[in-house]
Backbone as a ProteinNet text record, in pm:
[ID]
protein_1_A
[PRIMARY]
MKKLFNIVLLSMIIIGCVPTVPTSSYSSQFASSTPLSEIEFLDISTFDADLSNSMKAALSTITVTTLSPVTVNEIPERLEKWLAAVKEKGGSIDMEPKTRSITTVMSVLFSLLDKYGSLFTGGQTTNFYDYAANYNVILSYQPNDGKVNAIKFVKK
[TERTIARY]
-2191.7	-2140.2	-2054	-1961.7	-1855.5	-1968.3	-2089.5	-2158.9	-2218.4	-2199.9	-2273.7	-2150	-2041.4	-1916.3	-1898.6	-1923.7	-1935.1	-1978.9	-2131.5	-2250	-2223.9	-2118.1	-2086.8	-1970.8	-1891.1	-1807.2	-1817.1	-1902.2	-1952	-2042.7	-2084.8	-2174.4	-2085	-1977.4	-1870.4	-1812.6	-1771.6	-1718.2	-1775.9	-1915.2	-2008.6	-2030.3	-2072.7	-2118.7	-2003.3	-1841	-1766.1	-1709.7	-1752.8	-1783.8	-1859.1	-1937.1	-2096.8	-2013	-2061.8	-2013.2	-2075.9	-2015.8	-2028.5	-2062.6	-2190.4	-2218.6	-2160.8	-2121.4	-2037.4	-2135.2	-2031.6	-2107.6	-2114.7	-2034.3	-2001.5	-1999.4	-1965.7	-1895.7	-1765.4	-1725.3	-1571	-1520.3	-1569	-1461.1	-1455.9	-1543.8	-1548.5	-1436.8	-1452.4	-1378	-1225.9	-1179.7	-1057.9	-1011.2	-1107.4	-1056.8	-1004.5	-949.7	-861.4	-975.7	-981.4	-1112	-1039	-893.4	-876.6	-843.7	-866.3	-873.3	-712.7	-713.3	-619.8	-584.3	-424.2	-424	-348.4	-242.8	-204.4	-262.3	-367.1	-372.8	-318.7	-296.6	-215	-342.4	-348.4	-457.7	-420.8	-570.8	-542	-700.1	-692.1	-810.4	-914.8	-954.8	-1053.9	-1123.5	-1264.4	-1323.7	-1294	-1218.9	-1134.7	-1092.9	-978.9	-963	-1090	-1246.4	-1340.3	-1366.6	-1358.1	-1416	-1324	-1195.1	-1076.9	-1091.4	-1148.2	-1103.6	-1232.7	-1335.3	-1432.7	-1419.1	-1421.2	-1369.2	-1303.1	-1204.7	-1123.6	-1198.4	-1265.7	-1321.7	-1423.2	-1484.9	-1610.5	-1552.6	-1441.6	-1347.8	-1325.5	-1281	-1296.2	-1132	-1067.6	-920.4	-880.8	-788.9	-826	-729.6	-614.1	-584.2	-575.1	-590.8	-585.9	-512.7	-397.4	-322.9	-355.1	-367.7	-389.7	-212.1	-174.5	-81.3	-35.4	-26.6	-6.7	55.9	39.1	182.3	246.3	163.5	233.2	192.8	275.3	245.7	99.8	9.4	-80.7	-54	-118.6	-105.2	-212.7	-244.9	-385.6	-471.8	-441.5	-551.3	-569.1	-507.5	-544.8	-558.2	-645.2	-685	-782.8	-733.4	-810.8	-960.1	-1052.1	-1221.3	-1290.2	-1173.8	-1284.9	-1198	-1067.7	-1035.2	-1116.7	-1191.2	-1182.7	-1358.2	-1414.8	-1583.9	-1549.9	-1436.3	-1402.4	-1419.5	-1327.9	-1336.8	-1426.1	-1488.3	-1689.8	-1740.3	-1744.5	-1814.5	-1796.6	-1648.7	-1630.2	-1677.4	-1675.9	-1718.4	-1895.9	-1923	-2058.3	-2150.9	-2045.8	-2096	-2040.8	-2009.8	-1960.2	-1844.2	-1749.4	-1613.4	-1547.4	-1388.8	-1323.9	-1210.9	-1160.7	-1047.7	-955.4	-826.9	-696.4	-585.8	-531.5	-411.9	-286.3	-143.7	-90.8	68.6	162.1	154.3	54.5	-6.6	-40.4	60.2	9	70.3	38.3	91.1	-50.2	-116.5	-51.9	-153.2	-268.3	-262	-362.1	-521.6	-572.1	-687.4	-717.3	-616.9	-656.8	-639.6	-586.1	-607.4	-745.7	-746	-859.3	-987.2	-1007.8	-1124.5	-1092	-1013.4	-1013.5	-1028.7	-965.5	-1058.6	-1197.8	-1249.2	-1409.1	-1499.4	-1427.3	-1558.2	-1537.4	-1428	-1445.7	-1477.3	-1533.4	-1634.6	-1755.6	-1736.8	-1937.1	-1955.2	-1885	-1925.1	-1974.4	-1943.1	-1991.1	-2102.3	-2122.5	-2163.3	-2297.1	-2367.7	-2516.5	-2477.8	-2389.7	-2397.4	-2394.3	-2409.4	-2466.3	-2612.7	-2646.8	-2777.4	-2942.9	-2887.7	-3020.2	-3077.5	-3115.2	-3222.1	-3126.7	-2976.2	-2920.8	-2911.6	-2910.8	-2947.1	-2804.9	-2709.8	-2569.3	-2470.4	-2375.9	-2281.9	-2168.1	-2068.7	-1916	-1881.9	-1917.6	-1908.3	-2000.2	-2061.4	-2152.2	-2037.5	-1914.7	-1805.3	-1757.7	-1747.1	-1688.9	-1745.4	-1832.6	-1925	-1818.6	-1712.5	-1676.2	-1569	-1531.4	-1367.6	-1361.5	-1235.4	-1173.2	-1023.4	-1008.9	-918	-788	-660.1	-529.5	-515.8	-481.9	-394.8	-268.2	-162.5	-13.2	50.9	83.3	136.3	254.5	344.2	464.4	388	422.1	375.6	502.9	609.7	680.4	603.6	536.2	509.9	351.1	285.9	153.3	130.6	239.1	228.1	181.6	54.2	10.8	119.5	157.8	241.4	133.7	38.5	-58.1	-175.6	-252.8	-416.7	-441.3	-493.3	-504.7	-652.2	-740	-825.4	-784	-849.8	-845.6	-970.2	-964.2	-1152.1	-1179.1	-1286.2	-1314.5	-1304.7
916.6	993.7	919.2	837.8	695	650.9	566	489.5	565.9	735.7	807.5	775.6	797.9	824.4	705.1	566.7	422.9	407.3	463.2	428.1	531.6	657	733.1	665.5	633.6	608.6	452.8	362.4	207.2	276	390.5	408.1	464.5	522.7	609.7	482.4	346.8	228.2	158.8	176	73.6	169.6	291.2	411.7	371.2	392.1	365.9	232.2	118	-15	-20.4	87.7	66.4	103.3	-39	-24.6	123.6	173.7	262.2	241.3	291.7	233.7	334	292.1	332.4	363	534.7	637.9	598.2	514.5	426.3	339.6	293.1	135.3	107	-13.8	-46.1	-9.9	-45.4	-16.8	120	235.1	347.1	460.3	373.5	387.1	379.6	296.6	304.7	290.7	363.9	364.4	511.4	536.6	627.6	756.4	908.2	985.3	1036.3	1021.8	1129.6	1002.6	994.4	922.7	881.3	754.2	734.3	688.7	659.5	652.9	534	484.2	385.4	314.6	176.3	123.6	-53.8	-87.6	-190.8	-294.9	-381.2	-495.9	-533.6	-544.3	-639.7	-696.8	-816.9	-900.1	-819.8	-675.9	-659.4	-558	-493.2	-398.3	-307.2	-268.7	-116	-51.2	-233	-143.2	-186.2	-204.2	-192.4	-66.8	51.1	113.5	263.3	187.7	282.4	283.4	170.9	152.4	237.7	206.2	311.9	454.3	481.3	658	684.7	604.8	662.6	691.5	585.5	593.9	718.3	726	818.7	953.2	961.3	1069.1	1103.8	1036.9	968.1	1013.1	954.3	972.2	883.9	920.6	860.8	736.3	715.2	587.3	517.4	438.1	373.7	245.7	220.4	81.7	109.7	-51.9	-186.8	-310.2	-301.3	-395	-490.2	-596.8	-685.3	-691.2	-745.4	-746.5	-928.2	-994	-1145.3	-1158.7	-1168.9	-1273.7	-1318.1	-1316.8	-1373.4	-1363.4	-1502.8	-1511.8	-1492.1	-1469.4	-1433.2	-1554.2	-1622	-1811.9	-1759.8	-1670.6	-1722.5	-1570.7	-1495.8	-1364.9	-1417.4	-1287.3	-1325.8	-1286.4	-1350.5	-1330.2	-1150.9	-1088.8	-958.4	-931.7	-911.2	-834.1	-893.4	-1048.6	-1052.4	-1019.8	-952.7	-922.1	-752.7	-681.3	-556	-571.3	-689.8	-692.6	-750.8	-835	-844.7	-723.2	-639.1	-539.7	-447.5	-412.9	-342.5	-422.1	-562.3	-638.3	-621.3	-630.4	-608.2	-468.7	-417.8	-224	-213.9	-293.9	-232.3	-184.3	-238	-196.5	-275.6	-276.4	-351.9	-422.2	-558.9	-600.2	-655.1	-562	-577.1	-677.5	-813.7	-783.4	-724.1	-735.5	-679.8	-744.3	-802.4	-804.8	-919.8	-893.3	-959.1	-1098	-1203.9	-1318.4	-1437.2	-1533.8	-1651.4	-1690.1	-1716.7	-1754.6	-1698.1	-1585.5	-1457.8	-1504.4	-1574.2	-1668.8	-1769.9	-1810.4	-1913.3	-1831.8	-1780.1	-1673.2	-1589.8	-1546.8	-1448.8	-1552.1	-1635.3	-1755.7	-1810.3	-1809.7	-1862.2	-1715.1	-1603.4	-1520.1	-1490	-1510.9	-1433.2	-1541.1	-1688.3	-1788	-1742.6	-1693.8	-1667.2	-1576.1	-1452.3	-1296	-1403.1	-1476.9	-1509.6	-1556.8	-1619.6	-1683.6	-1508.2	-1410.2	-1292.7	-1200.7	-1249.2	-1167.7	-1148.2	-1215	-1219.2	-1120.5	-1083.3	-1020.8	-857.5	-823	-668.4	-652.2	-768.8	-745.4	-729.8	-676	-700.1	-532.4	-526.5	-423.6	-263.1	-356.9	-181.4	-56.2	40.9	172	233.8	192.6	250.3	138.2	96.6	36.6	30.3	-63.5	15.2	-24.9	-109.7	-105.6	-25.1	44.3	151.7	191.3	309.8	369.6	268.4	135.6	71.9	69.1	128.4	181.9	310.1	336.6	481.4	412.8	262	206.2	89.9	91.4	-7.6	-81.9	-189.5	-237.8	-307.2	-241.5	-298.7	-432.1	-551.4	-629.4	-659.1	-620.7	-608.8	-788.7	-862.8	-962.9	-1029.5	-1135.1	-1177.2	-1286.1	-1311.1	-1390.9	-1506.7	-1547.6	-1633.2	-1744	-1657.2	-1745.5	-1713.5	-1600	-1551.7	-1492.7	-1429.2	-1314.9	-1223	-1135.1	-1022.8	-912.9	-781.9	-704.6	-589.1	-537.2	-437.1	-463.1	-395.9	-398.8	-234.1	-213.3	-46.7	-31.8	50.9	50	206	231.2	293.5	384.3	532.7	607.7	603.7	553.6	554.6	680.3
5123.9	5018.6	4957.1	5011.7	4973	4811.1	4909.1	4811.4	4717.1	4690.5	4559.3	4463	4531.2	4420.5	4363.5	4460.5	4394.7	4276.5	4326.7	4202.3	4072.2	4060.7	4014	3911.4	3965.1	3898.7	3862.7	3905.2	3833.2	3691.8	3679	3586.5	3454.7	3497.6	3403.6	3338.3	3427.2	3355.4	3260.4	3333.2	3238.3	3085.8	3130.4	3012.7	2895.3	2955.8	2926	2846.3	2829.3	2800.8	2673.4	2642.5	2531.2	2401.2	2313.4	2220.8	2145.3	2058	1951.7	1854.8	1803	1610.4	1518.7	1455.6	1328.1	1259.8	1222.4	1091.6	998.8	928.8	805	828.8	714.7	665.3	688.1	678.1	725.6	641.6	518.4	388.7	358.6	379.4	325.7	450.9	609.1	694.5	639.1	583.6	519.3	404.4	314.6	160.9	172.4	108.9	66.3	3.9	73.9	30.6	-127.4	-204.6	-264.9	-386	-481.7	-646.1	-647.6	-645.7	-676	-834.8	-861.3	-1017.5	-1049.8	-877.2	-919	-775.6	-742.9	-662.4	-670.5	-491.7	-513.1	-478.9	-581.1	-542.5	-364.2	-292.7	-179.9	-182.5	-150.3	-156.1	-49.5	-44.8	90.7	59.2	70.6	16.8	11.8	38.1	68	-96.5	-143.5	-300.6	-385.9	-330.8	-443.7	-398.1	-293.2	-284.4	-320.1	-309.9	-380.5	-536.3	-572	-713	-804.5	-710.9	-723.1	-746.4	-607.2	-610.5	-710	-714.4	-869	-952	-1052.8	-1138.4	-1142.2	-1034.4	-1018.7	-1046.2	-1008.8	-1034.7	-1184	-1252.9	-1455.4	-1425.5	-1335.8	-1393.5	-1529.5	-1588.7	-1752	-1750.4	-1607.6	-1664.5	-1483	-1434.4	-1283.3	-1350.7	-1261.1	-1274	-1134.5	-1196.4	-1011.7	-1083.2	-944.6	-928	-819.1	-828.3	-731.3	-651.1	-517.3	-420.2	-409.2	-501.8	-520.2	-637.1	-738.8	-873.6	-884.8	-976.8	-1023.1	-1178.2	-1221.1	-1356.5	-1446.1	-1481.4	-1629.7	-1584.6	-1550.2	-1503.9	-1410.4	-1307.9	-1176.1	-1125.1	-1178.5	-1139.7	-1032.8	-885.9	-791.7	-885.1	-775.2	-774.4	-805.1	-655.8	-625	-752.2	-825	-953.1	-1081.1	-1072.1	-1181.5	-1219.7	-1076.8	-1059.4	-1190.1	-1107.9	-1182.5	-1336.9	-1403.4	-1550.4	-1559.1	-1515.7	-1533.5	-1565.2	-1483.8	-1511.4	-1585.8	-1676.3	-1726.3	-1880.2	-1915.3	-2038.9	-2019	-1883.9	-1914.3	-1928.6	-1896	-1931	-2036.6	-2142.4	-2274.2	-2338.7	-2221	-2222.6	-2311.5	-2335.4	-2399.6	-2322.1	-2298.9	-2243.8	-2320.1	-2317.7	-2435.6	-2347.9	-2431.1	-2349	-2448.4	-2316	-2378.2	-2333.9	-2391	-2537.6	-2641.3	-2742.1	-2834.3	-2885.2	-2856.2	-2872.9	-2941.9	-3021.6	-3077.4	-2940.8	-2880.3	-2777.2	-2678.7	-2768.1	-2630.5	-2691.3	-2799	-2843.2	-2713.9	-2697.8	-2537.2	-2422.7	-2413.6	-2303.3	-2266.7	-2378.4	-2404.2	-2346.2	-2426.8	-2403.7	-2228.8	-2201.3	-2040.1	-1950.8	-1970.2	-1954.3	-1970.9	-2096.4	-2091.1	-2024.4	-2011.3	-1951	-1803.6	-1752	-1617.8	-1606.9	-1653.1	-1685.7	-1665.7	-1775.9	-1784.4	-1675.7	-1575.9	-1414.8	-1355.6	-1372.6	-1270.9	-1360.9	-1500.1	-1542.9	-1490.7	-1450.5	-1365.4	-1254.7	-1194	-1115.4	-1101.6	-1193.7	-1274.3	-1365.5	-1355.8	-1450.2	-1315.4	-1220.8	-1094.8	-1112.5	-1010.9	-1007.3	-913.1	-891.6	-811.1	-829.2	-790.8	-827.9	-812.4	-722.7	-734.4	-671.8	-713.9	-670.6	-670.5	-660.1	-680	-832.4	-880.2	-1080.2	-1155.6	-1090.4	-1170	-1255.5	-1218.3	-1295	-1337.3	-1389.3	-1465.7	-1634.1	-1646.4	-1759.4	-1846.9	-1781.4	-1844.7	-1891.5	-1843.9	-1874.2	-1962	-2042.2	-2071.1	-1996.9	-2026.5	-1959.8	-2043.6	-2051.4	-2083.6	-1923.3	-2032.1	-1941.1	-1974.3	-1878	-1888.1	-1844.3	-1944.9	-1874.8	-1949.5	-1862.5	-1965.2	-1993.9	-2143.3	-2220.7	-2212.2	-2104.4	-2142.5	-1998.9	-1886.2	-1787.5	-1756.7	-1852.3	-1781.2	-1689.4	-1605.6	-1494	-1545.9	-1452.6	-1483.7	-1404.2	-1546.8	-1447.5	-1415.1	-1500.8	-1426.1	-1515.8	-1439.6	-1553.6	-1515.7	-1652.4	-1667.2	-1678.8	-1603.1	-1639.4	-1714.1	-1834.7	-1917.2	-1963.8	-1963.5	-1983.5	-2112.9	-2150.8	-2290.8	-2330.5
[MASK]
++++++++++++++++++++++++++++++++++++++++++++++++++++++++++++++++++++++++++++++++++++++++++++++++++++++++++++++++++++++++++++++++++++++++++++++++++++++++++++

């Protein structure tokens, strides 16, 4: 009887150690299921899911802010991809405030966006960036130091 008990106990321990297969992707487990009108940028895949879900819900304005200071010349790659998606899909990117050096800032920004343009010309059917086609961007920054205040995705 003790031998049977030990076998059952050992079996339960082994079964308890078997990893489970996740039913959904990592990013969708932690992404917000409700559309967000304000999203704090984190350089992780849940940011993509949150922004895409908010765009899918067709919110009129989605404001992206950053936890730490970012300048217009140092926009994180994940965020650059979203700006490139808007531009590639026919949207506009406007800078606020408009200054004399806006041409320089815009040329730097668009040269960075050109780097990512090829990401959106493949045969993918659905991806995070599909809903960017419905939005324009307003990039608000401080003219004295170029620090980004907010990036607003505004429904066309």
